[in-house]
C-alpha positions as a printed NumPy array, in Angstrom:
array([[-30.803,  20.669,  58.09 ],
       [-27.959,  23.139,  58.378],
       [-25.183,  22.869,  60.928],
       [-24.323,  25.722,  63.315],
       [-22.134,  28.385,  61.709],
       [-19.056,  27.491,  63.779],
       [-19.198,  23.915,  62.472],
       [-19.51 ,  25.181,  58.907],
       [-16.489,  27.406,  59.456],
       [-14.444,  24.531,  60.905],
       [-15.445,  22.253,  58.047],
       [-14.635,  24.853,  55.431],
       [-11.221,  25.522,  56.993],
       [-10.448,  21.788,  57.078],
       [-11.481,  21.393,  53.445],
       [ -9.264,  24.322,  52.437],
       [ -6.325,  23.005,  54.462],
       [ -6.377,  19.323,  53.555],
       [ -7.806,  19.207,  50.029],
       [ -5.484,  20.491,  47.312],
       [ -7.729,  19.947,  44.279],
       [-10.034,  22.872,  43.512],
       [-12.66 ,  20.53 ,  42.044],
       [-12.598,  18.248,  45.078],
       [-12.762,  21.214,  47.47 ],
       [-15.91 ,  22.384,  45.738],
       [-17.394,  18.875,  45.8  ],
       [-16.677,  18.518,  49.514],
       [-18.22 ,  21.91 ,  50.248],
       [-21.348,  20.957,  48.311],
       [-21.616,  17.818,  50.429],
       [-20.694,  19.124,  53.876],
       [-21.861,  22.721,  53.72 ],
       [-24.763,  22.62 ,  51.252],
       [-26.007,  19.072,  51.965],
       [-26.238,  18.106,  48.301],
       [-26.557,  14.359,  47.686],
       [-23.733,  12.478,  45.977],
       [-25.952,  11.676,  42.988],
       [-26.694,  15.339,  42.28 ],
       [-23.038,  16.311,  42.572],
       [-22.105,  13.424,  40.285],
       [-24.534,  14.783,  37.678],
       [-23.144,  18.305,  37.971],
       [-19.532,  17.157,  37.492],
       [-20.28 ,  14.291,  35.106],
       [-18.765,  11.795,  37.545],
       [-20.098,   8.591,  39.033],
       [-21.496,   8.62 ,  42.58 ],
       [-18.744,   6.113,  43.393],
       [-16.112,   8.692,  42.401],
       [-17.763,  11.213,  44.719],
       [-17.712,   8.603,  47.492],
       [-13.992,   7.986,  46.873],
       [-13.26 ,  11.715,  47.139],
       [-15.094,  11.839,  50.475],
       [-13.366,   8.713,  51.817],
       [ -9.894,   9.987,  50.917],
       [-10.661,  13.315,  52.549],
       [-11.925,  11.654,  55.725],
       [ -8.687,   9.65 ,  55.911],
       [ -6.503,  12.768,  55.96 ],
       [ -8.63 ,  15.404,  57.738],
       [ -8.66 ,  14.991,  61.537],
       [-11.92 ,  16.91 ,  61.987],
       [-13.765,  14.257,  59.947],
       [-12.398,  11.182,  61.767]])
């Protein structure tokens, strides 16, 4: 299920503004904009799902739009 375009735009802007790691920005976009599951992203980046979860948690702590 895709979100309305204005929400995607807001999410993408927040990711660009608050996430300084290119890898983590891409991971967050795959989660929030493309709805990929953590497990699939973990496979793509050769990371554990727990690492993906940590990236998301840290981002949620600093990005007001995700609080």
